C-alpha positions as CSV (number, residue, x, y, z in Angstrom):
1,M,176.2,176.2,-112.9
2,Q,178.2,178.4,-110.6
3,P,177.1,181.9,-109.5
4,D,179.0,184.9,-110.8
5,L,179.7,186.8,-107.5
6,H,180.8,190.4,-107.3
7,L,181.3,191.9,-103.9
8,S,181.5,195.6,-103.1
9,Y,184.5,195.9,-100.8
10,P,183.9,199.7,-100.2
11,A,180.3,198.7,-99.0
12,I,181.8,196.0,-96.7
13,L,184.2,198.5,-95.3
14,A,181.4,201.0,-94.8
15,A,179.3,198.4,-93.0
16,I,182.2,197.7,-90.7
17,L,182.8,201.3,-89.9
18,I,179.1,202.0,-89.3
19,K,178.8,199.0,-87.0
20,A,181.9,200.1,-85.0
21,A,180.5,203.6,-84.6
22,L,177.1,202.4,-83.5
23,G,178.7,199.9,-81.1
24,A,180.8,202.6,-79.6
25,L,177.7,204.8,-79.1
26,W,175.5,202.0,-77.8
27,Y,178.0,200.5,-75.3
28,G,179.5,204.0,-74.5
29,P,177.4,207.0,-73.7
30,L,173.9,205.5,-74.3
31,F,174.0,202.2,-72.3
32,G,177.6,201.8,-71.1
33,L,176.8,202.1,-67.4
34,A,173.8,199.8,-67.6
35,W,175.9,197.3,-69.6
36,N,178.7,197.3,-67.1
37,R,176.3,196.9,-64.2
38,E,174.7,193.9,-65.9
39,L,178.2,192.4,-66.4
40,G,178.9,192.8,-62.8
41,S,182.0,195.0,-63.2
42,R,182.8,197.5,-60.5
43,P,182.3,201.2,-61.1
44,G,185.3,203.0,-62.5
45,Y,186.9,199.7,-63.7
46,H,189.2,200.2,-66.7
47,P,190.9,197.2,-68.3
48,S,194.6,197.3,-69.1
49,G,195.8,198.4,-72.5
50,A,196.6,194.8,-73.6
51,V,193.2,193.5,-72.6
52,L,191.5,196.4,-74.3
53,M,193.5,196.0,-77.5
54,R,192.8,192.2,-77.6
55,A,189.0,192.9,-77.2
56,R,189.1,195.5,-79.9
57,L,191.0,193.3,-82.3
58,L,188.5,190.4,-81.7
59,R,185.6,192.7,-82.2
60,I,187.1,194.0,-85.5
61,I,187.6,190.4,-86.7
62,G,184.0,189.6,-85.8
63,M,182.7,192.7,-87.7
64,V,184.8,191.8,-90.8
65,L,183.5,188.2,-90.8
66,T,179.9,189.3,-90.3
67,A,180.0,191.9,-93.1
68,Y,181.8,189.6,-95.5
69,V,179.5,186.6,-94.9
70,L,176.4,188.8,-95.2
71,A,177.8,190.3,-98.5
72,L,178.4,186.8,-99.8
73,A,174.9,185.7,-98.8
74,V,173.3,188.7,-100.6
75,A,175.4,188.0,-103.7
76,V,174.3,184.3,-103.8
77,I,170.6,185.1,-103.2
78,R,170.5,187.7,-106.0
79,P,169.0,186.1,-109.2
80,S,171.5,188.0,-111.5
81,S,174.3,185.9,-109.9
82,W,172.6,182.9,-111.5
83,G,171.7,184.5,-114.8
84,G,168.2,185.8,-113.8
85,V,166.7,189.3,-113.5
86,D,167.1,191.2,-110.3
87,G,164.4,192.9,-108.3
88,S,164.7,195.3,-105.3
89,P,168.2,195.3,-103.7
90,A,166.6,195.8,-100.3
91,S,164.6,192.6,-100.6
92,Y,167.7,190.6,-101.3
93,G,169.5,192.2,-98.4
94,F,166.6,191.3,-96.1
95,L,166.4,187.8,-97.4
96,A,170.1,187.2,-97.0
97,A,170.1,188.7,-93.4
98,L,167.1,186.5,-92.6
99,A,168.7,183.4,-94.0
100,V,172.0,184.0,-92.1
101,W,170.1,184.8,-88.9
102,C,168.0,181.6,-89.2
103,G,170.9,179.5,-90.2
104,F,173.5,180.7,-87.7
105,Y,171.9,182.5,-84.7
106,V,168.6,180.7,-84.2
107,P,170.2,177.3,-83.7
108,Q,172.5,178.8,-81.0
109,L,169.4,180.3,-79.3
110,L,167.5,177.0,-79.6
111,S,170.4,175.1,-78.0
112,R,170.4,177.5,-75.1
113,V,166.6,176.9,-74.6
114,A,166.9,173.1,-75.0
């Protein structure tokens, strides 16, 4: 039995845009100076246009991958994908995020500790 997956591409796009806006705020006016200080960059340093564009492109690719994989995880965890009855959408979002975090990020963190 295969799941019947339906992804909401406008929701994925909205997640990408919200993450980009929050990231710009977080690493800009809120904590940009502290972040640069922790990275060890000199005050007033501005990367070249090519370096900045490459970094932005890589960040966008990362955001697209994260949002898409999380949307797939939510779709797979939802019981209606498998012919069951759905409950609260927030619970499936939480369970999918927890599963992705435990499956992908925790092993990286454990390898750093080990």
